[in-house]
N, C-alpha and C positions, 0 to 999 in steps of 0.2 A: 338366406344362403350366402350372400356376399359377406356378411359380418363373420359368419363361421369360417368361410374360406379365407378371409383376410387374417383372422386370428391363427388358423392352422398354418398359414404361410409365413408366420412370424411378424405380422403387422408391418409389411413394407409400405413405402409411400405409394400413392394411388397410380402414379405414372409408371412405376416399376411393376405394380400389380397388373395394370392394363396391358403393358408390353408383353407380358408372359401369360396372359389370361387363358389362352388356348391350352397350354400345358398344365396350368394350375387346375382348370376345370376337368381335364382328363384324369389327373392324379386324384382330385377330390372325388371323382366318381368311383374310384377304387375303394375308398373308405366310407363313403356316404352315398346313399341312393339319391340320384338326381333324375328328375323327370326331363325328358328331352327338351321340352319348351323352356324350362328353367335354365338348363345348361346353355341353350341358345341365347336367352336374354343376358346371361352373364357374359357370354363372348362378345355381344354387341354393345355392352355398357361402356360409356366413355369415362375417362378419368375424372371429369368434373362431376358427373353423376355419382361416381363412387365417393368423391369428396363430400357431397351433400349427405349421402347416407351414413358415412363414417364420422362426420363432424362431431366432435365432443367425446368420441369413444376413447377410453384409455388404452394405451398400447400394452399388450400382455407379452412380456418377454421373460426368459428365465432369470436374468439378473435383477429385474425390477423388484422381485419379491425380497431379494437380499438387501437392496438399497433402502427399502421402506423400514424405518426404525421408529420405535416409540419415542416421541419427543421427550427430551430430558428436561428436568427443572433447571433453571439457571443456577450456576455455581454462586457461592457467596461473593466471589470477586466480581462476577458479572452483575449481580444484584446491587453491589455497592456502586459500581460505575454506571451512571445514568446513560442509557442508550439514546444517543442524539447525534444528528449530523454535525460534523465539525465545520461544515460549510453552510449551515442553515442561515447564519447571520453573516453578511458580507464583512470581510476583514476591515474595510475602511470605516465600518460603524463600530468596531470593537476597540478596546484599549490594549496597549501592550501588556503582555503577561499571560496570554492564552497560547500555550504551546502544544504542538502535535509531536507524537513520539512514534518511531517505527524502527525496524531493523532490516539490514541488508546482508545477505549471505555472500561471503567471499569463497564460494565452493567450486568455481570453475564448471558449473553445470552438473556436478555430481554431489548429491546431498548425503552420500554415505560417509561414514567415518567422522573424524574430528577436523574442524577448521575454524577460522575466525569469522566473526560477524561484526558489522558496524552498526552502532546505535546512533540514530539521528534524532535530534531534538530541535524543532523549528518554531519560532514565534510567527504567528500568522500576520501580525501587523507590521513589525519591523523587519521581518525575515532574518533576524539574528539566529544563527544556527551553531550548534555545538555537536560534534561527532566524536564518538569514543569507540575503541576497539574492545571486543569481548571474545574470549576463547569459548568456543561452542555457544550454546544459547541457554545455558542454565539460568534459571530465574534469579538466583542469588547474585551472579555476576552481572546480569542485565540491570538489576536495580542498584547495585553498587556503582555501575557506570552512569546510571541515570542521576544518582545523587551528585556525583562529581560534575556532570554536565550542567545540572541546575545551579550548582554553586558557582559556575563560571559566568552565569548571566549577570550583567551589570545592573539589573533592576529586579524587582520582585515578580516572581512567577505566581499567577493566581489559579490557572486552570491547566490540568494535564489531560490531553485527549489521546487515548490509545486506540489501536485497532483490536480485533478479537483474537490475536495470536496467543498461543498458550504460554509464551514467554512473559506475558503481562497478566492475563486473566487466570491467576492462580493464588495460592495461599500467601505467596510472598508479597502480592499486592496488598493484602490485608495487613501484613506486618509493616509495610511501607506507609500505609495510611495512618497506622497508630503512631508512627514516628513523625509524620508530617501532616498534622490535622489542618494546616494552613492552606492546603490545596483543595480545590474542587476537582472531581474526577468525572470524566466522560469517556464513552467508548463508541466506536463506529457501529452503524447498523450492519448486520451480517450481509456479506456479498455486495457491499456498497463501497468500492475502493475510493471513489471520489470524496468520501467523507473526510479523508485525510490528505487532501490534494496538495497542500503546501509542503508537507514533509515528503510526499512522494516525488515532487519536483526536485527537492534537495537530494533525495536518494540518487537521482541521476546526475544532477549538475555538480554535486560535490563528491559523492562516493564513486559512482561508476566512471566518471570522466577522469578521476585520479587513480583509483585502484584497478579499474578495468573489470573484466569478467574472468580473470584468472583465479586460481585456487591458492589460498594462503593457509597451508595446513602444518606449518612449522611453529610449534608453540614458543620456541625461543625468540620469535619475531614479535611477540605481543608488545613488549616495551617499546621497540622501535616503531611499530605501527601506531601506537598511542602518541608517540612524539610527533609523528607526521599528522595525525588527526588534529592535534592541538594547533599545529602550524597552518593546516588547511582551514580550520575554523577561523583562525586569526586573519588569514588572507581574505577569506570571504567576508568577515564582519567589518574589517577596517579598510580594505583595499579594493574590493570588487563592487562596482556600482550595480544596483538592481532596480527594477521598476516594480511598483505595486499598483494594484487597481484602485483608482480614486473614486470612480462612479460608474454606474451601468444604467443606461437608459433604454427601455424596451422600444422597439420600432412600432410606429403607428399601425403597420400592417399586422402586428401580432406575431411576426416571425423574426426571431433573433433579437439582438440588442446592440447598441453602440457602447463600446468600452473606452473609458478614458483613464490613462495611466499617468502616474507621477513622473517627473524627470528622473533620469538614472542617478541615484546617489547610493552611497554605501549604507548598510544598516547602522553603522556608528553615527554617520551624519544624520540619518533619519531620527535616531534617538536624541541627538543634540538639538534637533529642531522641535522635538516634542515638548510641549509646555509642562507636562506632568513629571518630567525627569528631575530627581532630587539633585541638589547642588553638589553633594559629595560624589554622586555617580557621574555627573557632568564633568567635574574636575578630573576624575580618574580617566574618563574617556579621552579628554583632551591631552592628558599626559601621555597616554598610550599612543595616540595618533601622531604626536610629535616625534616619537622615537622609532617609528616604523619606516622601512624602505621597501615598498611593494615589489620592486624588481629583484632585489637581493633575496627577499623572502621566497618569491616564486622560483628563483634559481635553486635555492636550497631544497625546496620541496621536490622539484623536478629531478635533481640529482639523487636525493635520498630514495624516492619512489622507484627510480630505475634500478638502484642497487637492491631494493627489497624484491622487486620482480625477478631480478636475476638470481638472487638467493633462493627464492621460492621455486624457480625452474630447476636449479641445481639440486635442491632438496627432493623435488618430485622425481 
């Protein structure tokens, strides 16, 4: 009787059911014959007893039948990219060239209509990051921006790790793979956001802290936004010290672990200290470092972004 009453009441939690049990029993008696002793036992039943009886019972609600769908076979793009955790192997045990890819919406909290997106590409080991601006999230534009970002890395990229967004897992990925067989491809496990942890961190520290949470829906700003993306990437890679995890030691108690980080250095300096960097790449990095003024570059970025935000507000 309790199970039937619970299902007819809409499967509420047991505390809510017990709080209104008198009324529920009275209403239940109008649609179902209840012996007086059974009705009395239902009224005296505690929430914990209800929990024991209802444990493991699936909730039956009107919308649940709509949500249950027949599992679909993985698409060709999903089958191509191996489903693996991007954080399965600690970054300090990997070699440079394993990058994570993600996108950020500059929509101002409203996903309707057309607006700009930022593509973020981050190396797990060096934290070298390139960001690019894309109008809307069409796959062709996303992969064109990805090619441009990968070409800006001063060393060879070996692995591309995507999440399961439809801007990546589509037929354009198959075409991209045919053009670039030199890369290995991985994708995050469904609903496991931490599989792409390094690029998610850059989404905030580079994209949100610079572009904010406003809406950029003026297509005429695409070129200007991309110029700022290049400058922000340059400032992060050559001028902004970052720390990387060097080792992680589990506590003897079995709870938590001690983390040890490297001293704060820029991604460019981290690359120069890496023994595997080729001589021509090392020389190019040194030349670029010698010509940069971090304070002037930051001032240029700040002024240009303020102007872009003002134009976006006026356009809106």
